[in-house]
C-alpha positions as CSV (number, residue, x, y, z in Angstrom):
1,M,-28.6,17.9,-7.7
2,L,-25.4,18.1,-5.7
3,A,-25.4,17.8,-1.9
4,F,-22.6,20.4,-1.7
5,R,-21.3,22.9,-4.2
6,H,-17.8,21.6,-3.6
7,H,-16.3,18.6,-1.9
8,V,-12.7,19.0,-1.0
9,F,-10.5,15.9,-0.3
10,V,-7.4,16.6,1.7
11,C,-4.7,13.9,1.8
12,T,-3.6,13.3,5.4
13,N,-1.8,10.1,4.6
14,R,1.1,9.2,6.9
15,K,3.7,6.7,5.8
16,P,5.9,4.8,8.2
17,D,9.1,6.5,6.9
18,D,7.3,9.8,6.2
19,D,8.9,9.6,2.7
20,G,7.1,12.3,0.9
21,C,3.8,11.9,2.6
22,C,1.4,14.7,3.0
23,A,1.1,14.5,6.8
24,A,4.9,15.0,7.1
25,R,4.6,18.1,4.9
26,G,1.9,19.8,6.9
27,S,-1.4,18.6,5.5
28,E,-3.1,18.5,8.9
29,Q,-2.4,22.2,9.4
30,V,-3.7,22.9,5.9
31,L,-6.8,20.9,6.8
32,E,-7.3,22.9,10.0
33,K,-6.9,26.2,8.1
34,L,-9.3,25.1,5.3
35,R,-12.0,24.3,7.8
36,A,-11.4,27.6,9.7
37,E,-11.6,29.6,6.4
38,I,-14.9,27.8,5.4
39,K,-16.4,28.4,8.8
40,A,-15.3,32.0,8.9
41,R,-17.1,32.6,5.6
42,N,-20.2,30.5,6.8
43,L,-19.8,28.1,3.9
44,Q,-20.2,24.8,5.8
45,G,-23.5,24.1,4.0
46,E,-21.9,24.6,0.6
47,I,-18.4,23.2,0.9
48,H,-17.7,19.7,2.5
49,V,-14.2,18.8,3.5
50,T,-13.0,15.2,3.9
51,T,-9.7,13.7,4.8
52,C,-8.4,10.9,2.6
53,G,-5.5,8.6,2.2
54,S,-2.9,8.9,-0.6
55,L,-4.0,10.7,-3.7
56,G,-1.0,9.3,-5.5
57,T,0.9,12.5,-5.9
58,C,3.3,11.8,-3.0
59,G,6.3,14.0,-2.8
60,H,4.3,17.0,-4.1
61,G,2.1,17.5,-1.1
62,P,0.2,18.6,0.7
63,N,-2.3,17.6,-1.9
64,L,-6.0,18.2,-2.3
65,V,-8.7,17.5,-4.9
66,I,-11.8,19.7,-5.4
67,H,-15.0,18.1,-6.8
68,P,-17.2,18.2,-8.8
69,D,-14.7,19.9,-11.1
70,G,-11.8,17.5,-10.4
71,T,-9.1,20.1,-9.8
72,W,-6.0,18.7,-8.2
73,Y,-3.7,20.9,-6.1
74,S,-0.2,20.1,-4.8
75,G,2.3,21.9,-2.6
76,V,-0.5,23.6,-0.7
77,G,0.7,25.5,2.3
78,V,-1.3,27.1,5.1
79,N,-0.7,30.5,3.5
80,D,-2.3,29.2,0.2
81,V,-5.6,28.2,1.8
82,A,-7.4,31.6,1.8
83,E,-6.5,32.0,-1.8
84,I,-8.0,28.7,-2.8
85,V,-11.1,29.4,-0.8
86,E,-11.5,32.9,-2.3
87,Q,-10.4,32.2,-5.9
88,H,-11.6,28.6,-6.5
89,L,-14.3,27.7,-4.0
90,I,-16.1,31.1,-4.0
91,G,-14.9,32.6,-7.3
92,G,-14.8,29.5,-9.5
93,K,-11.2,30.2,-10.8
94,V,-8.4,27.6,-10.5
95,V,-5.3,28.8,-8.6
96,E,-3.0,27.8,-11.5
97,R,0.3,28.1,-9.6
98,L,-0.8,25.2,-7.4
99,A,-2.9,23.2,-9.8
100,W,-2.0,20.2,-11.9
101,L,-2.9,21.7,-15.3
102,D,-1.3,18.9,-17.4
103,T,-3.6,15.8,-16.8
104,N,-1.2,13.5,-18.6
105,L,1.6,14.5,-16.2
106,L,-0.7,14.0,-13.3
107,R,-1.7,10.5,-14.4
108,Q,2.0,9.7,-15.0
109,T,3.0,10.9,-11.6
110,I,0.3,8.8,-9.9
111,A,1.3,5.7,-11.9
112,D,5.0,6.3,-11.1
113,N,4.2,6.7,-7.4
114,R,2.0,3.6,-7.4
115,A,4.8,1.6,-9.0
116,K,7.3,2.9,-6.5
117,S,5.0,2.0,-3.6
118,L,4.4,-1.5,-4.9
119,S,8.1,-2.2,-5.4
120,R,8.8,-1.1,-1.8
121,K,6.1,-3.5,-0.6
122,Q,7.5,-6.3,-2.6
123,A,11.0,-5.7,-1.3
124,Q,9.9,-6.0,2.3
125,P,10.7,-9.4,3.9
126,A,7.7,-11.6,4.5
127,Q,6.4,-11.7,8.0
């Protein structure tokens, strides 16, 4: 049995240079709006929202993942939140215009971003 019908992870990662990070793209405002929409619909007992670090789809944010179904959303703006709540969290239908529908592309994007991040770290002078 699931503790919640849905668990939403919202990336609020902030990078030192703000290069493509979700926080620089408005994820904290998306998070606030998401929590407000859930509260307004009295869904706090059914939908749990958690902040998280990088989901690996940097440059496409704000990003969020909805479990247990594992739907990944990118480019989510404040104006998209009510639609995600209504369509997906309540109605069970993926908001396709914001979702990663191609899982191979999603995996490749995450791998590319991870490689980019590692090469940046390796290029930094030792302290």
